[in-house]
C-alpha positions in Angstrom: -34.8 -168.9 137.4 -32.8 -168.0 140.4 -32.4 -170.7 143.1 -32.5 -169.4 146.6 -29.3 -169.6 148.5 -30.1 -170.6 152.1 -27.6 -171.9 154.6 -28.1 -173.1 158.1 -26.2 -170.2 159.7 -27.3 -167.6 157.1 -28.1 -164.1 158.2 -31.1 -162.0 157.3 -28.7 -159.3 155.7 -29.0 -160.9 152.2 -32.1 -161.8 150.2 -32.9 -165.3 149.4 -32.6 -164.6 145.8 -29.2 -162.9 146.1 -26.1 -164.6 144.6 -23.7 -166.5 146.9 -21.2 -163.5 146.8 -23.8 -161.4 148.5 -24.4 -163.9 151.2 -20.7 -164.3 151.8 -20.2 -160.5 152.0 -23.2 -160.1 154.3 -21.9 -162.7 156.7 -18.5 -160.7 156.9 -20.3 -157.4 157.8 -19.4 -156.3 161.3 -22.7 -154.8 162.2 -22.1 -154.6 165.9 -18.7 -153.0 165.4 -20.3 -150.3 163.1 -23.0 -149.6 165.7 -20.4 -149.3 168.3 -18.3 -146.9 166.2 -21.4 -144.6 165.6 -22.2 -144.7 169.4 -18.6 -144.0 170.5 -18.5 -140.9 168.1 -21.8 -139.6 169.4 -20.7 -140.2 173.0 -17.4 -138.4 172.4 -18.9 -135.3 170.6 -22.0 -135.0 173.0 -23.9 -133.0 170.5 -26.2 -133.5 167.6 -24.5 -134.9 164.5 -25.6 -135.5 160.9 -24.8 -138.7 159.1 -22.2 -136.8 157.0 -20.5 -135.6 160.2 -20.4 -139.1 161.7 -18.8 -140.4 158.5 -16.2 -137.6 158.4 -15.3 -138.0 162.0 -15.0 -141.8 161.5 -12.9 -141.6 158.3 -10.6 -138.9 159.7 -10.0 -141.2 162.8 -8.8 -143.9 160.5 -12.1 -145.9 160.6 -12.7 -148.6 157.9 -16.6 -148.5 157.7 -18.2 -147.1 154.6 -20.7 -144.1 154.9 -23.5 -146.5 153.9 -22.5 -149.0 156.6 -22.4 -146.1 159.2 -25.9 -144.8 158.0 -27.3 -148.3 158.3 -25.7 -148.7 161.8 -27.2 -145.3 162.8 -30.6 -146.5 161.5 -30.4 -149.7 163.5 -29.6 -147.5 166.7 -32.7 -145.6 166.0 -34.8 -148.7 165.8 -33.3 -149.8 169.1 -34.1 -146.5 170.7 -30.6 -145.4 171.4 -30.4 -142.6 168.8 -33.3 -140.1 167.9 -33.9 -137.5 165.2 -33.4 -134.1 166.8 -33.9 -131.4 164.2 -32.5 -130.4 160.8 -29.4 -128.5 159.5 -28.1 -127.6 156.0 -25.7 -130.3 154.8 -22.6 -129.7 152.7 -24.6 -130.0 149.4 -26.9 -127.2 150.8 -29.9 -129.5 151.4 -31.6 -130.0 154.7 -30.2 -133.1 156.5 -31.3 -134.7 159.7 -29.6 -134.2 163.0 -29.2 -137.2 165.4 -28.5 -137.4 169.1 -28.3 -140.0 171.8 -31.6 -140.7 173.5 
């Protein structure tokens, strides 16, 4: 049986049943910073971008966020209405991938 880990200042980024390490890692996540990084890239390029392109630009600029964190940040921006899906394009693997733009 797993005992839920709940702390007074806990974030919703970890499940109640997750181990303490997951809660500590979630609390260190800079979600606002990763959203800001995605917005800055999209504002600088002023065109539709795929998640892969956002990650590549971020990494080449010396950014430290993982691709997963950037995709999550982009999804959060979609939920907030700041970024919208705007078409499709073939990605590096040859599969169709979504294009995103600022709303």
